[in-house]
Each structure stands twice: as structure tokens, then as C-alpha cells.
PyMOL Python script that loads the backbone (N, CA, C, O; Angstrom):
from pymol import cmd

cmd.read_pdbstr("""\
ATOM      1  N   UNK A   1      -0.697  10.723   8.029  1.00  0.00           N
ATOM      2  CA  UNK A   1      -0.894  11.951   7.300  1.00  0.00           C
ATOM      3  C   UNK A   1       0.389  12.291   6.566  1.00  0.00           C
ATOM      4  O   UNK A   1       1.472  12.252   7.150  1.00  0.00           O
ATOM      5  N   UNK A   2       0.272  12.623   5.296  1.00  0.00           N
ATOM      6  CA  UNK A   2       1.403  13.016   4.476  1.00  0.00           C
ATOM      7  C   UNK A   2       1.666  14.494   4.695  1.00  0.00           C
ATOM      8  O   UNK A   2       0.852  15.336   4.313  1.00  0.00           O
ATOM      9  N   UNK A   3       2.801  14.816   5.308  1.00  0.00           N
ATOM     10  CA  UNK A   3       3.085  16.214   5.589  1.00  0.00           C
ATOM     11  C   UNK A   3       4.098  16.740   4.594  1.00  0.00           C
ATOM     12  O   UNK A   3       5.032  16.039   4.203  1.00  0.00           O
ATOM     13  N   UNK A   4       3.900  17.985   4.190  1.00  0.00           N
ATOM     14  CA  UNK A   4       4.798  18.640   3.254  1.00  0.00           C
ATOM     15  C   UNK A   4       5.478  19.791   3.967  1.00  0.00           C
ATOM     16  O   UNK A   4       4.917  20.399   4.878  1.00  0.00           O
ATOM     17  N   UNK A   5       6.689  20.079   3.539  1.00  0.00           N
ATOM     18  CA  UNK A   5       7.401  21.220   4.091  1.00  0.00           C
ATOM     19  C   UNK A   5       6.953  22.463   3.343  1.00  0.00           C
ATOM     20  O   UNK A   5       7.484  22.783   2.279  1.00  0.00           O
ATOM     21  N   UNK A   6       5.964  23.169   3.908  1.00  0.00           N
ATOM     22  CA  UNK A   6       5.395  24.326   3.233  1.00  0.00           C
ATOM     23  C   UNK A   6       6.303  25.547   3.311  1.00  0.00           C
ATOM     24  O   UNK A   6       6.038  26.544   2.639  1.00  0.00           O
ATOM     25  N   UNK A   7       7.373  25.499   4.118  1.00  0.00           N
ATOM     26  CA  UNK A   7       8.288  26.626   4.203  1.00  0.00           C
ATOM     27  C   UNK A   7       9.126  26.776   2.945  1.00  0.00           C
ATOM     28  O   UNK A   7       9.524  27.887   2.594  1.00  0.00           O
ATOM     29  N   UNK A   8       9.396  25.678   2.268  1.00  0.00           N
ATOM     30  CA  UNK A   8      10.266  25.745   1.103  1.00  0.00           C
ATOM     31  C   UNK A   8       9.508  25.747  -0.220  1.00  0.00           C
ATOM     32  O   UNK A   8      10.109  25.991  -1.267  1.00  0.00           O
ATOM     33  N   UNK A   9       8.208  25.481  -0.198  1.00  0.00           N
ATOM     34  CA  UNK A   9       7.421  25.404  -1.420  1.00  0.00           C
ATOM     35  C   UNK A   9       6.124  26.178  -1.217  1.00  0.00           C
ATOM     36  O   UNK A   9       5.444  26.028  -0.202  1.00  0.00           O
ATOM     37  N   UNK A  10       5.798  27.007  -2.201  1.00  0.00           N
ATOM     38  CA  UNK A  10       4.505  27.680  -2.167  1.00  0.00           C
ATOM     39  C   UNK A  10       3.430  26.683  -2.585  1.00  0.00           C
ATOM     40  O   UNK A  10       3.654  25.862  -3.474  1.00  0.00           O
ATOM     41  N   UNK A  11       2.289  26.752  -1.961  1.00  0.00           N
ATOM     42  CA  UNK A  11       1.208  25.838  -2.357  1.00  0.00           C
ATOM     43  C   UNK A  11       0.817  26.051  -3.811  1.00  0.00           C
ATOM     44  O   UNK A  11       0.276  25.144  -4.444  1.00  0.00           O
ATOM     45  N   UNK A  12       1.081  27.227  -4.344  1.00  0.00           N
ATOM     46  CA  UNK A  12       0.738  27.511  -5.734  1.00  0.00           C
ATOM     47  C   UNK A  12       1.716  26.867  -6.708  1.00  0.00           C
ATOM     48  O   UNK A  12       1.443  26.792  -7.906  1.00  0.00           O
ATOM     49  N   UNK A  13       2.841  26.407  -6.204  1.00  0.00           N
ATOM     50  CA  UNK A  13       3.831  25.717  -7.039  1.00  0.00           C
ATOM     51  C   UNK A  13       3.621  24.211  -7.058  1.00  0.00           C
ATOM     52  O   UNK A  13       4.286  23.501  -7.813  1.00  0.00           O
ATOM     53  N   UNK A  14       2.713  23.724  -6.244  1.00  0.00           N
ATOM     54  CA  UNK A  14       2.465  22.296  -6.180  1.00  0.00           C
ATOM     55  C   UNK A  14       1.755  21.807  -7.437  1.00  0.00           C
ATOM     56  O   UNK A  14       1.039  22.560  -8.097  1.00  0.00           O
ATOM     57  N   UNK A  15       1.966  20.544  -7.749  1.00  0.00           N
ATOM     58  CA  UNK A  15       1.258  19.922  -8.869  1.00  0.00           C
ATOM     59  C   UNK A  15      -0.190  19.681  -8.448  1.00  0.00           C
ATOM     60  O   UNK A  15      -0.488  19.684  -7.253  1.00  0.00           O
ATOM     61  N   UNK A  16      -1.096  19.472  -9.408  1.00  0.00           N
ATOM     62  CA  UNK A  16      -2.482  19.175  -9.031  1.00  0.00           C
ATOM     63  C   UNK A  16      -2.615  17.994  -8.062  1.00  0.00           C
ATOM     64  O   UNK A  16      -3.375  18.104  -7.099  1.00  0.00           O
ATOM     65  N   UNK A  17      -1.912  16.869  -8.269  1.00  0.00           N
ATOM     66  CA  UNK A  17      -2.037  15.784  -7.285  1.00  0.00           C
ATOM     67  C   UNK A  17      -1.535  16.191  -5.900  1.00  0.00           C
ATOM     68  O   UNK A  17      -2.110  15.777  -4.893  1.00  0.00           O
ATOM     69  N   UNK A  18      -0.468  16.999  -5.832  1.00  0.00           N
ATOM     70  CA  UNK A  18       0.037  17.458  -4.538  1.00  0.00           C
ATOM     71  C   UNK A  18      -0.968  18.395  -3.867  1.00  0.00           C
ATOM     72  O   UNK A  18      -1.147  18.346  -2.650  1.00  0.00           O
ATOM     73  N   UNK A  19      -1.620  19.245  -4.656  1.00  0.00           N
ATOM     74  CA  UNK A  19      -2.633  20.145  -4.102  1.00  0.00           C
ATOM     75  C   UNK A  19      -3.803  19.346  -3.550  1.00  0.00           C
ATOM     76  O   UNK A  19      -4.322  19.656  -2.477  1.00  0.00           O
ATOM     77  N   UNK A  20      -4.217  18.321  -4.280  1.00  0.00           N
ATOM     78  CA  UNK A  20      -5.310  17.475  -3.796  1.00  0.00           C
ATOM     79  C   UNK A  20      -4.918  16.773  -2.505  1.00  0.00           C
ATOM     80  O   UNK A  20      -5.733  16.644  -1.592  1.00  0.00           O
ATOM     81  N   UNK A  21      -3.675  16.320  -2.427  1.00  0.00           N
ATOM     82  CA  UNK A  21      -3.216  15.660  -1.201  1.00  0.00           C
ATOM     83  C   UNK A  21      -3.219  16.651  -0.038  1.00  0.00           C
ATOM     84  O   UNK A  21      -3.594  16.292   1.079  1.00  0.00           O
ATOM     85  N   UNK A  22      -2.809  17.880  -0.287  1.00  0.00           N
ATOM     86  CA  UNK A  22      -2.812  18.904   0.756  1.00  0.00           C
ATOM     87  C   UNK A  22      -4.232  19.173   1.250  1.00  0.00           C
ATOM     88  O   UNK A  22      -4.470  19.260   2.454  1.00  0.00           O
ATOM     89  N   UNK A  23      -5.164  19.303   0.321  1.00  0.00           N
ATOM     90  CA  UNK A  23      -6.567  19.524   0.698  1.00  0.00           C
ATOM     91  C   UNK A  23      -7.081  18.342   1.515  1.00  0.00           C
ATOM     92  O   UNK A  23      -7.778  18.527   2.513  1.00  0.00           O
ATOM     93  N   UNK A  24      -6.735  17.131   1.089  1.00  0.00           N
ATOM     94  CA  UNK A  24      -7.173  15.942   1.824  1.00  0.00           C
ATOM     95  C   UNK A  24      -6.587  15.933   3.233  1.00  0.00           C
ATOM     96  O   UNK A  24      -7.280  15.612   4.198  1.00  0.00           O
ATOM     97  N   UNK A  25      -5.307  16.286   3.346  1.00  0.00           N
ATOM     98  CA  UNK A  25      -4.672  16.324   4.673  1.00  0.00           C
ATOM     99  C   UNK A  25      -5.334  17.361   5.566  1.00  0.00           C
ATOM    100  O   UNK A  25      -5.566  17.104   6.748  1.00  0.00           O
ATOM    101  N   UNK A  26      -5.636  18.520   5.018  1.00  0.00           N
ATOM    102  CA  UNK A  26      -6.303  19.577   5.801  1.00  0.00           C
ATOM    103  C   UNK A  26      -7.693  19.111   6.221  1.00  0.00           C
ATOM    104  O   UNK A  26      -8.090  19.293   7.371  1.00  0.00           O
ATOM    105  N   UNK A  27      -8.434  18.508   5.287  1.00  0.00           N
ATOM    106  CA  UNK A  27      -9.784  18.025   5.591  1.00  0.00           C
ATOM    107  C   UNK A  27      -9.742  16.972   6.697  1.00  0.00           C
ATOM    108  O   UNK A  27     -10.550  17.005   7.626  1.00  0.00           O
ATOM    109  N   UNK A  28      -8.790  16.032   6.592  1.00  0.00           N
ATOM    110  CA  UNK A  28      -8.669  14.987   7.612  1.00  0.00           C
ATOM    111  C   UNK A  28      -8.359  15.590   8.971  1.00  0.00           C
ATOM    112  O   UNK A  28      -8.876  15.134   9.991  1.00  0.00           O
ATOM    113  N   UNK A  29      -7.517  16.612   8.987  1.00  0.00           N
ATOM    114  CA  UNK A  29      -7.173  17.270  10.243  1.00  0.00           C
ATOM    115  C   UNK A  29      -8.398  17.945  10.858  1.00  0.00           C
ATOM    116  O   UNK A  29      -8.622  17.843  12.064  1.00  0.00           O
ATOM    117  N   UNK A  30      -9.181  18.625  10.042  1.00  0.00           N
ATOM    118  CA  UNK A  30     -10.406  19.261  10.530  1.00  0.00           C
ATOM    119  C   UNK A  30     -11.422  18.221  11.000  1.00  0.00           C
ATOM    120  O   UNK A  30     -12.083  18.409  12.021  1.00  0.00           O
ATOM    121  N   UNK A  31     -11.542  17.140  10.260  1.00  0.00           N
ATOM    122  CA  UNK A  31     -12.522  16.098  10.600  1.00  0.00           C
ATOM    123  C   UNK A  31     -12.166  15.383  11.897  1.00  0.00           C
ATOM    124  O   UNK A  31     -13.035  14.790  12.535  1.00  0.00           O
ATOM    125  N   UNK A  32     -10.906  15.432  12.289  1.00  0.00           N
ATOM    126  CA  UNK A  32     -10.488  14.767  13.524  1.00  0.00           C
ATOM    127  C   UNK A  32     -11.091  15.433  14.755  1.00  0.00           C
ATOM    128  O   UNK A  32     -11.279  14.784  15.784  1.00  0.00           O
ATOM    129  N   UNK A  33     -11.393  16.722  14.654  1.00  0.00           N
ATOM    130  CA  UNK A  33     -11.994  17.453  15.787  1.00  0.00           C
ATOM    131  C   UNK A  33     -13.127  18.336  15.268  1.00  0.00           C
ATOM    132  O   UNK A  33     -12.988  19.558  15.217  1.00  0.00           O
ATOM    133  N   UNK A  34     -14.252  17.722  14.882  1.00  0.00           N
ATOM    134  CA  UNK A  34     -15.341  18.506  14.301  1.00  0.00           C
ATOM    135  C   UNK A  34     -15.908  19.552  15.251  1.00  0.00           C
ATOM    136  O   UNK A  34     -16.465  20.555  14.806  1.00  0.00           O
ATOM    137  N   UNK A  35     -15.774  19.334  16.529  1.00  0.00           N
ATOM    138  CA  UNK A  35     -16.296  20.324  17.475  1.00  0.00           C
ATOM    139  C   UNK A  35     -15.511  21.631  17.424  1.00  0.00           C
ATOM    140  O   UNK A  35     -15.996  22.661  17.894  1.00  0.00           O
ATOM    141  N   UNK A  36     -14.315  21.602  16.864  1.00  0.00           N
ATOM    142  CA  UNK A  36     -13.504  22.816  16.736  1.00  0.00           C
ATOM    143  C   UNK A  36     -13.838  23.628  15.487  1.00  0.00           C
ATOM    144  O   UNK A  36     -13.412  24.775  15.352  1.00  0.00           O
ATOM    145  N   UNK A  37     -14.598  23.030  14.580  1.00  0.00           N
ATOM    146  CA  UNK A  37     -14.944  23.722  13.337  1.00  0.00           C
ATOM    147  C   UNK A  37     -16.168  24.592  13.597  1.00  0.00           C
ATOM    148  O   UNK A  37     -17.220  24.086  13.988  1.00  0.00           O
ATOM    149  N   UNK A  38     -16.035  25.897  13.381  1.00  0.00           N
ATOM    150  CA  UNK A  38     -17.166  26.776  13.684  1.00  0.00           C
ATOM    151  C   UNK A  38     -18.333  26.568  12.714  1.00  0.00           C
ATOM    152  O   UNK A  38     -18.142  26.395  11.511  1.00  0.00           O
ATOM    153  N   UNK A  39     -19.531  26.591  13.270  1.00  0.00           N
ATOM    154  CA  UNK A  39     -20.753  26.556  12.463  1.00  0.00           C
ATOM    155  C   UNK A  39     -21.493  27.844  12.791  1.00  0.00           C
ATOM    156  O   UNK A  39     -21.867  28.096  13.937  1.00  0.00           O
ATOM    157  N   UNK A  40     -21.691  28.646  11.764  1.00  0.00           N
ATOM    158  CA  UNK A  40     -22.320  29.951  11.960  1.00  0.00           C
ATOM    159  C   UNK A  40     -23.821  29.804  12.201  1.00  0.00           C
ATOM    160  O   UNK A  40     -24.438  28.822  11.787  1.00  0.00           O
ATOM    161  N   UNK A  41     -24.384  30.782  12.865  1.00  0.00           N
ATOM    162  CA  UNK A  41     -25.807  30.757  13.186  1.00  0.00           C
ATOM    163  C   UNK A  41     -26.666  30.657  11.928  1.00  0.00           C
ATOM    164  O   UNK A  41     -27.674  29.950  11.921  1.00  0.00           O
ATOM    165  N   UNK A  42     -26.277  31.359  10.867  1.00  0.00           N
ATOM    166  CA  UNK A  42     -27.065  31.313   9.631  1.00  0.00           C
ATOM    167  C   UNK A  42     -27.035  29.911   9.040  1.00  0.00           C
ATOM    168  O   UNK A  42     -28.013  29.489   8.422  1.00  0.00           O
ATOM    169  N   UNK A  43     -25.928  29.172   9.214  1.00  0.00           N
ATOM    170  CA  UNK A  43     -25.851  27.804   8.713  1.00  0.00           C
ATOM    171  C   UNK A  43     -26.779  26.893   9.519  1.00  0.00           C
ATOM    172  O   UNK A  43     -27.463  26.041   8.952  1.00  0.00           O
ATOM    173  N   UNK A  44     -26.799  27.072  10.828  1.00  0.00           N
ATOM    174  CA  UNK A  44     -27.696  26.284  11.673  1.00  0.00           C
ATOM    175  C   UNK A  44     -29.152  26.535  11.303  1.00  0.00           C
ATOM    176  O   UNK A  44     -29.951  25.601  11.247  1.00  0.00           O
ATOM    177  N   UNK A  45     -29.499  27.805  11.050  1.00  0.00           N
ATOM    178  CA  UNK A  45     -30.878  28.140  10.674  1.00  0.00           C
ATOM    179  C   UNK A  45     -31.238  27.518   9.334  1.00  0.00           C
ATOM    180  O   UNK A  45     -32.347  27.011   9.160  1.00  0.00           O
ATOM    181  N   UNK A  46     -30.305  27.554   8.385  1.00  0.00           N
ATOM    182  CA  UNK A  46     -30.578  26.967   7.068  1.00  0.00           C
ATOM    183  C   UNK A  46     -30.752  25.453   7.176  1.00  0.00           C
ATOM    184  O   UNK A  46     -31.642  24.889   6.540  1.00  0.00           O
ATOM    185  N   UNK A  47     -29.924  24.798   7.964  1.00  0.00           N
ATOM    186  CA  UNK A  47     -30.079  23.357   8.166  1.00  0.00           C
ATOM    187  C   UNK A  47     -31.414  23.031   8.824  1.00  0.00           C
ATOM    188  O   UNK A  47     -32.080  22.071   8.437  1.00  0.00           O
ATOM    189  N   UNK A  48     -31.805  23.821   9.812  1.00  0.00           N
ATOM    190  CA  UNK A  48     -33.089  23.601  10.477  1.00  0.00           C
ATOM    191  C   UNK A  48     -34.243  23.810   9.499  1.00  0.00           C
ATOM    192  O   UNK A  48     -35.223  23.065   9.524  1.00  0.00           O
ATOM    193  N   UNK A  49     -34.129  24.824   8.636  1.00  0.00           N
ATOM    194  CA  UNK A  49     -35.170  25.085   7.643  1.00  0.00           C
ATOM    195  C   UNK A  49     -35.301  23.913   6.682  1.00  0.00           C
ATOM    196  O   UNK A  49     -36.408  23.467   6.381  1.00  0.00           O
ATOM    197  N   UNK A  50     -34.169  23.422   6.205  1.00  0.00           N
ATOM    198  CA  UNK A  50     -34.193  22.299   5.262  1.00  0.00           C
ATOM    199  C   UNK A  50     -34.742  21.034   5.914  1.00  0.00           C
ATOM    200  O   UNK A  50     -35.506  20.292   5.298  1.00  0.00           O
ATOM    201  N   UNK A  51     -34.347  20.794   7.164  1.00  0.00           N
ATOM    202  CA  UNK A  51     -34.848  19.611   7.869  1.00  0.00           C
ATOM    203  C   UNK A  51     -36.353  19.707   8.057  1.00  0.00           C
ATOM    204  O   UNK A  51     -37.068  18.728   7.847  1.00  0.00           O
ATOM    205  N   UNK A  52     -36.841  20.883   8.452  1.00  0.00           N
ATOM    206  CA  UNK A  52     -38.282  21.075   8.643  1.00  0.00           C
ATOM    207  C   UNK A  52     -39.025  20.853   7.337  1.00  0.00           C
ATOM    208  O   UNK A  52     -40.096  20.247   7.324  1.00  0.00           O
ATOM    209  N   UNK A  53     -38.465  21.338   6.240  1.00  0.00           N
ATOM    210  CA  UNK A  53     -39.085  21.160   4.923  1.00  0.00           C
ATOM    211  C   UNK A  53     -39.159  19.678   4.573  1.00  0.00           C
ATOM    212  O   UNK A  53     -40.185  19.202   4.087  1.00  0.00           O
ATOM    213  N   UNK A  54     -38.081  18.956   4.818  1.00  0.00           N
ATOM    214  CA  UNK A  54     -38.071  17.532   4.509  1.00  0.00           C
ATOM    215  C   UNK A  54     -39.033  16.759   5.411  1.00  0.00           C
ATOM    216  O   UNK A  54     -39.717  15.844   4.952  1.00  0.00           O
ATOM    217  N   UNK A  55     -39.086  17.125   6.686  1.00  0.00           N
ATOM    218  CA  UNK A  55     -39.980  16.427   7.612  1.00  0.00           C
ATOM    219  C   UNK A  55     -41.454  16.676   7.272  1.00  0.00           C
ATOM    220  O   UNK A  55     -42.293  15.790   7.435  1.00  0.00           O
ATOM    221  N   UNK A  56     -41.757  17.880   6.802  1.00  0.00           N
ATOM    222  CA  UNK A  56     -43.152  18.183   6.477  1.00  0.00           C
ATOM    223  C   UNK A  56     -43.546  17.647   5.103  1.00  0.00           C
ATOM    224  O   UNK A  56     -44.731  17.466   4.821  1.00  0.00           O
ATOM    225  N   UNK A  57     -42.568  17.398   4.263  1.00  0.00           N
ATOM    226  CA  UNK A  57     -42.847  16.891   2.922  1.00  0.00           C
ATOM    227  C   UNK A  57     -41.762  15.896   2.522  1.00  0.00           C
ATOM    228  O   UNK A  57     -40.899  16.218   1.705  1.00  0.00           O
ATOM    229  N   UNK A  58     -41.798  14.686   3.092  1.00  0.00           N
ATOM    230  CA  UNK A  58     -40.741  13.708   2.832  1.00  0.00           C
ATOM    231  C   UNK A  58     -40.550  13.367   1.359  1.00  0.00           C
ATOM    232  O   UNK A  58     -39.445  13.027   0.936  1.00  0.00           O
ATOM    233  N   UNK A  59     -41.604  13.456   0.591  1.00  0.00           N
ATOM    234  CA  UNK A  59     -41.496  13.132  -0.836  1.00  0.00           C
ATOM    235  C   UNK A  59     -40.692  14.168  -1.612  1.00  0.00           C
ATOM    236  O   UNK A  59     -40.322  13.932  -2.762  1.00  0.00           O
ATOM    237  N   UNK A  60     -40.420  15.313  -0.992  1.00  0.00           N
ATOM    238  CA  UNK A  60     -39.659  16.351  -1.683  1.00  0.00           C
ATOM    239  C   UNK A  60     -38.170  16.022  -1.749  1.00  0.00           C
ATOM    240  O   UNK A  60     -37.438  16.613  -2.543  1.00  0.00           O
ATOM    241  N   UNK A  61     -37.723  15.087  -0.925  1.00  0.00           N
ATOM    242  CA  UNK A  61     -36.307  14.702  -0.917  1.00  0.00           C
ATOM    243  C   UNK A  61     -36.015  13.678  -2.002  1.00  0.00           C
ATOM    244  O   UNK A  61     -36.923  13.071  -2.569  1.00  0.00           O
ATOM    245  N   UNK A  62     -34.734  13.501  -2.277  1.00  0.00           N
ATOM    246  CA  UNK A  62     -34.293  12.523  -3.265  1.00  0.00           C
ATOM    247  C   UNK A  62     -33.481  11.443  -2.571  1.00  0.00           C
ATOM    248  O   UNK A  62     -32.793  11.704  -1.584  1.00  0.00           O
ATOM    249  N   UNK A  63     -33.567  10.235  -3.095  1.00  0.00           N
ATOM    250  CA  UNK A  63     -32.724   9.168  -2.573  1.00  0.00           C
ATOM    251  C   UNK A  63     -31.290   9.403  -3.042  1.00  0.00           C
ATOM    252  O   UNK A  63     -31.054  10.113  -4.020  1.00  0.00           O
ATOM    253  N   UNK A  64     -30.344   8.802  -2.338  1.00  0.00           N
ATOM    254  CA  UNK A  64     -28.940   8.934  -2.734  1.00  0.00           C
ATOM    255  C   UNK A  64     -28.738   8.379  -4.145  1.00  0.00           C
ATOM    256  O   UNK A  64     -27.967   8.946  -4.920  1.00  0.00           O
ATOM    257  N   UNK A  65     -29.408   7.293  -4.489  1.00  0.00           N
ATOM    258  CA  UNK A  65     -29.290   6.736  -5.840  1.00  0.00           C
ATOM    259  C   UNK A  65     -29.774   7.728  -6.891  1.00  0.00           C
ATOM    260  O   UNK A  65     -29.167   7.847  -7.956  1.00  0.00           O
ATOM    261  N   UNK A  66     -30.856   8.437  -6.604  1.00  0.00           N
ATOM    262  CA  UNK A  66     -31.378   9.425  -7.552  1.00  0.00           C
ATOM    263  C   UNK A  66     -30.415  10.608  -7.682  1.00  0.00           C
ATOM    264  O   UNK A  66     -30.200  11.115  -8.783  1.00  0.00           O
ATOM    265  N   UNK A  67     -29.851  11.037  -6.588  1.00  0.00           N
ATOM    266  CA  UNK A  67     -28.880  12.136  -6.634  1.00  0.00           C
ATOM    267  C   UNK A  67     -27.694  11.728  -7.505  1.00  0.00           C
ATOM    268  O   UNK A  67     -27.271  12.493  -8.371  1.00  0.00           O
ATOM    269  N   UNK A  68     -27.158  10.537  -7.284  1.00  0.00           N
ATOM    270  CA  UNK A  68     -26.021  10.066  -8.089  1.00  0.00           C
ATOM    271  C   UNK A  68     -26.401   9.972  -9.560  1.00  0.00           C
ATOM    272  O   UNK A  68     -25.620  10.357 -10.430  1.00  0.00           O
ATOM    273  N   UNK A  69     -27.603   9.460  -9.845  1.00  0.00           N
ATOM    274  CA  UNK A  69     -28.026   9.320 -11.238  1.00  0.00           C
ATOM    275  C   UNK A  69     -28.081  10.676 -11.920  1.00  0.00           C
ATOM    276  O   UNK A  69     -27.616  10.818 -13.051  1.00  0.00           O
ATOM    277  N   UNK A  70     -28.648  11.683 -11.243  1.00  0.00           N
ATOM    278  CA  UNK A  70     -28.744  13.020 -11.822  1.00  0.00           C
ATOM    279  C   UNK A  70     -27.366  13.644 -12.069  1.00  0.00           C
ATOM    280  O   UNK A  70     -27.133  14.274 -13.100  1.00  0.00           O
ATOM    281  N   UNK A  71     -26.481  13.461 -11.125  1.00  0.00           N
ATOM    282  CA  UNK A  71     -25.140  14.023 -11.283  1.00  0.00           C
ATOM    283  C   UNK A  71     -24.431  13.348 -12.446  1.00  0.00           C
ATOM    284  O   UNK A  71     -23.808  14.011 -13.275  1.00  0.00           O
ATOM    285  N   UNK A  72     -24.528  12.033 -12.500  1.00  0.00           N
ATOM    286  CA  UNK A  72     -23.864  11.293 -13.587  1.00  0.00           C
ATOM    287  C   UNK A  72     -24.448  11.652 -14.945  1.00  0.00           C
ATOM    288  O   UNK A  72     -23.710  11.754 -15.925  1.00  0.00           O
ATOM    289  N   UNK A  73     -25.761  11.844 -15.020  1.00  0.00           N
ATOM    290  CA  UNK A  73     -26.363  12.186 -16.307  1.00  0.00           C
ATOM    291  C   UNK A  73     -25.973  13.597 -16.728  1.00  0.00           C
ATOM    292  O   UNK A  73     -25.830  13.873 -17.919  1.00  0.00           O
ATOM    293  N   UNK A  74     -25.801  14.487 -15.761  1.00  0.00           N
ATOM    294  CA  UNK A  74     -25.411  15.860 -16.060  1.00  0.00           C
ATOM    295  C   UNK A  74     -23.946  15.960 -16.479  1.00  0.00           C
ATOM    296  O   UNK A  74     -23.603  16.740 -17.368  1.00  0.00           O
ATOM    297  N   UNK A  75     -23.078  15.166 -15.835  1.00  0.00           N
ATOM    298  CA  UNK A  75     -21.650  15.284 -16.081  1.00  0.00           C
ATOM    299  C   UNK A  75     -21.039  14.093 -16.810  1.00  0.00           C
ATOM    300  O   UNK A  75     -19.822  14.004 -16.971  1.00  0.00           O
ATOM    301  N   UNK A  76     -21.898  13.184 -17.246  1.00  0.00           N
ATOM    302  CA  UNK A  76     -21.441  12.082 -18.086  1.00  0.00           C
ATOM    303  C   UNK A  76     -20.520  11.085 -17.425  1.00  0.00           C
ATOM    304  O   UNK A  76     -19.629  10.544 -18.080  1.00  0.00           O
ATOM    305  N   UNK A  77     -20.709  10.829 -16.153  1.00  0.00           N
ATOM    306  CA  UNK A  77     -19.856   9.849 -15.482  1.00  0.00           C
ATOM    307  C   UNK A  77     -20.667   8.716 -14.941  1.00  0.00           C
ATOM    308  O   UNK A  77     -20.115   7.792 -14.343  1.00  0.00           O
TER     309      UNK A  77
END
""", "prot")
cmd.dss("prot")
cmd.show_as("cartoon", "prot")
cmd.util.cbc("prot")
cmd.orient("prot")
């Protein structure tokens, strides 16, 4: 993990690549212990609702390839 001395530099003074690295470091730290990341009750209910919808109507979901195609066509990548 690339650690920065945040005592001497404000995160707002960082360059865009440094900010991205900081976000990546924070994300990696959180991902190391997912059980410590709180999941709110409303999030659990929404996930259950979406799963139930997909299970009752599997054709309503999109394949990962279709999702990527739509994103690329929308944003030109």
C-alpha cells in the first residue's frame, strides 16, 4: 500500500493521480475487512428487492457484455 503523509499535505492539494491513488488505498483497506463495512437496513432491503425481481423475471437482467456495450455506446469508449 502506498502511504502518504497526510499531516503535511491537504488531500485537496494533491494532484488528480495522487487523489486516485489515495482513493484506491482507502478502498483496498476497506476491502481487506468487508465485515467491518456497515450495510444499512435499507440497503439490504433494496438488494433483496432487486434479487427477488431478477429471480422472478430473469430476462429482465442484462448480461455483463450488454452492460459494457451500453456504457461504451453512451460514453464513446
